[in-house]
VEXTOR-878326 format. One record per residue (C-alpha): x, y, z. Coordinates in steps of 0.25 Angstrom, whole numbers, plus 2048, in hexadecimal, padded with zeros to 3 digits. Each point is the difference from the previous one (the first is absolute). Last residue first. Example, Ala and Ser with C-alpha at 12.3 -4.5 7.8 and 13.67 -1.06 7.14 Angstrom:
<nodes>
8377FC81D7FA7F2802
</nodes>
This chain:
<nodes>
8587AF7C180B80180B7F980C8067F37FA7FF8047F380780780780B7F48098027F67F58018097F880A80080D8097F18017FF7FE7F280480980280C7F980D8047F27F98007F78017F47F67F58027F48088057F67F680680080580F7FE80E7F97F17FE7FF7FE7FC80F80880D8057F88087F67F37FB80580480480E80480E7FB7F28017FA7F97FD80D80880B8087FD80A7F47F17FE80180080180F80880D8017FA80C7F87F47F97FB7FC7FA80D80280E8077F88077F67F57F68017FF80280F7FF80F7FE7F57FD7F67F97F780980180B80C7F980A7F680980B7FB80080F8048008087F380B8057F67FD7F57F57F57F78028027F18027F47F87FF8057F28027FF7FD7F180880C7FC80B7FD80A8007F27FA8028057F180A80A8048097F68077FE7F67F58038097F580C8068078067F28027FB7FC7F280880B7FB80D7FD8087FF7F17FD7FE8027F180C80A8008087F58077FB7F57F68038097F580E8038058037F18007FB7FE7F280880C7FC80C7FA8067FF7F37F87FD8077F380B80A80280B7F68037FC7F77F580D7F97FC7FB7F27FE8087F48017F47F98068067FB80D80C8088027FB80C7F97F28008078087FC80D80880D7FE7F48098007FA7F880C80D8038077FE80F7FD7F27FF8068077FA80D80880E8017F38088007F97F680A80B80280A7FE80E8017F17FF8018017F580B80A8088087F780B7FE7F57FA8078097FD80C80680E8027F38087FD7F97F780A80A80380A7FD80F7FF7F07FD8008027F880D80780C8067F680A7FB7F47F78068077FE80D80480F8027F18037FD7FB7F880B7F77F57FB7F38037F88017F67F58037F480B7FD7F37F88028067F280D8078068067F28047FB7F97F380980A7F880C7FD8087FE7F17FF7FE8007F180C8097FE8087F68077FC7F47F88028087F380E8048038037F18047FB7FC7F38098097F880C7FE8087FF7F17FF7FE8017F180C8097FF8097F680780780680C80F8048028048097F47F18047FE7FF80680F80C80A7FE7FD8047F37F180280480480980D7FF80D7F97F27FD7FA7FA7FC80D80680C8077FA8097F57F27F880280080380F80380F7FD7F48007F67F77FA80A80480A80A7FE80B7F67F27FB7FC7FC7FF80F80480F8027F98047F37F37F980580180580E7F980E7FD7F47F87FC7FE7FC80E7F17FD8028057F28037F57F87F87FC80C7F780C8077FB80B7F68047F97F47FA7FA8087F580E8047FB8057F18037F57FB7F68098047F480D7FA8067FB7F48067F77FD7F480C8027F78097F78087F57F58017FE8007F180F8017FE8027F48087F77F87F78088047F480D7FC8087FB7F28027F97FD7F280B8077F880B7F88087F97F37FE7FE8037F180F8047FF8057F48077F77F77F78058077F27F77F87F77F680C7FD80B80B80180C7FC7F87F77F77F87F980D7FB80D8027F77FD7F47F77F28047FE80480F7FD80B7FD7F680680E7FE80B8007F680F8038028078087F580580B8098077F880A80C7FD7F780380F80080180180E7F680880880680680D7F980380D80C7FF80980880D7FC7F48098017FB7FB80D80380C8087FA80A7F67F27F880080080180F80280F8007F58017F67F77F880980380980C7FC80C7F87F37FA7FC7FC7FD80E80380E8047F78057F57F47F780480280280F7FF80F7FF7F58007F67F77F680880380980D7FB80C7F87F37F97FC7FE7FC80F80380F8057F68067F67F57F680380080280F80D80680780680D7FA80E7FC7FB80680080E7F57F68058027F67F580F8018027FE7FD8107F77F47FC80A7FA7F680C8028098027F58097F87F57F88068057F380E8028048017F38087FB7F87F580A8067F680B7FD80A7FA7F28038017FD7F180F8058008037F580A7F97F67F78098047F580C8008087FC7F38067FD7FB7F180E8047FC8077FA80C7F87F37FE8048007F180F8028047FF7F48087F97F87F68098047F47F78027F480280E7FF7FB80D7F87F57F97F97F87F980B7FF80D8077FC8077F37F37F88007FB80980C80180C7F77FA7F97F47F47FD8087FF80D8077FF8097F47F67FB7F67F87F980B7FF80D8087FA8077F37F67F47FD7FB80080F7FF80F8017F78007F37F77F780780080980C7FD80C7F77F57F97F87F87FB80C80280C8087FB8097F47F47F77FF7FD80180F80280F8007F68007F47F57F980880380B80C7FE80B7F680C8097FC80A80980580D7F87FE8087FB80C80E7FE7FE8077F48077FF7F77F480480B7F780D8028078047F18007FC8007F180A80B7FD80C7FA8077FD7F27FA8018067F280D8078048057F38057FE7F87F380A8077F880D7FE8087FB7F48087FB7F87F480C8047F88097F980B7FA7F27FE8067FB7F380C8097FD80180F7FD8057FD7F27F27F87FE7FC7F18007F47FD8087FD7F18008007FE80F7F980E8027F47FB7F78007F28077FE80780E7F780A7FB7F67F67FA8007F880E7FD80D8077F68067F57F57F68007FE7FC80E80380E8047F48057F87F77F680780780480D7FB80F7FF7F27FB7FF8017FA80E80680D8067F58097FA7F57F780580680180E80080F7FF7F18007FC7FD7F880C80780980A7F880C7FA80580C7F880380E80580E8037FC80480480E7FB7F680A7FD7F47F780A8017F580A8068097FF7F580A8027F67F580C8077FA80780280D8087F48048007F77F480180A7F580980A8068097F48058017FB7F280380E7FA80B80280B8057F17FF8038017F180780E8028097FB80B8027F37F88068087F580C80380A8047F27FF8068017F380880D8048057F980D8047F47F88078087F580880780B8047F38078057FB7F37FC7F37F980B7FB7F77FB7FD7F38027F17FC7F27FC8047FA80B7F78067FB7F380A80A7F9
</nodes>
């Protein structure tokens, strides 16, 4: 039975998308709290953190495309992509715990430990997350069903983000605060993520099927790389969304410092993150309505433009009344997640384009290239933020100089505003409109 002939049920869709809770929970834990954990609890400098983030991307440069091709050519009784969720998620859980565990060792050995564990996290997350995202292209090819699947997946991502940003600090405090509390949080999030990936693997069992005739296929790397290197829509989307991930990660990681040192209201951080998550959920729930009426490219660029304006407003008035800041962050949660939700459906179009243009079914390779750029953007965001803070003399848990406070504001809001403007320009050249995608689907279905 081929996946495109299997009827996608509501229950299976919910089970598949539940894996996004675990995916986003680990991602949010890293992007929001890892930098401040390393500097304020673990006890290493911001400059050292920037080096750790940079080194991990060297690992990703090798493992992400490799994992994409390995998953595409995996042939087991569990399917092509599901085995990586089933057997890889326990490894991810262990690594997440160890990353937030503080060993009793010298400052130099702590830096070495952090380098090794974060690189291990990069590999473990690739092993699990890339096959998980690829399954969205396997369970259905119908454009509207894909939009619903991706909307559910993105909605579950917001659940994961909400759980971490809202309950992370209370969990740390309840488990003893300090080093012990953060290690406990790592264990809780790791085990929780493992469970959600197992649920996702169960829900996609009847779609991830390996047919007998597929088992003799050979790997031709040079041929399959055309699906990425000559895929213009994919390259534009990677450049645009990868840049956005830099701005988004800087916004998320530096926001901790913005509320703590600029506003002196660290208690507002969970409130702001909750409002941002609510805005994101509203955006995701609205996607099926919007995509029926507006071209995806237009929606993407509009979301980028509005996000740019909102970030720019706070940059100009960073100490405006709290109600105004929280309101803008909530709306930013809506507009920025319109962009993210659309991007994950556009990558499915780029997968179809590779098959349409080059007659290559390289789902994992195309998607791993996209996720690699996202991870690069995320790591570069933390690298850039921590590196710049180190340059301007940031010292944890002390009153900051005015130049440091100004830098925190520019990083939190000025950089994201500039990056969203760049993304608007890049996506002007993206050619996969809704009309073009419908034409591709018709030709592929008739092939």
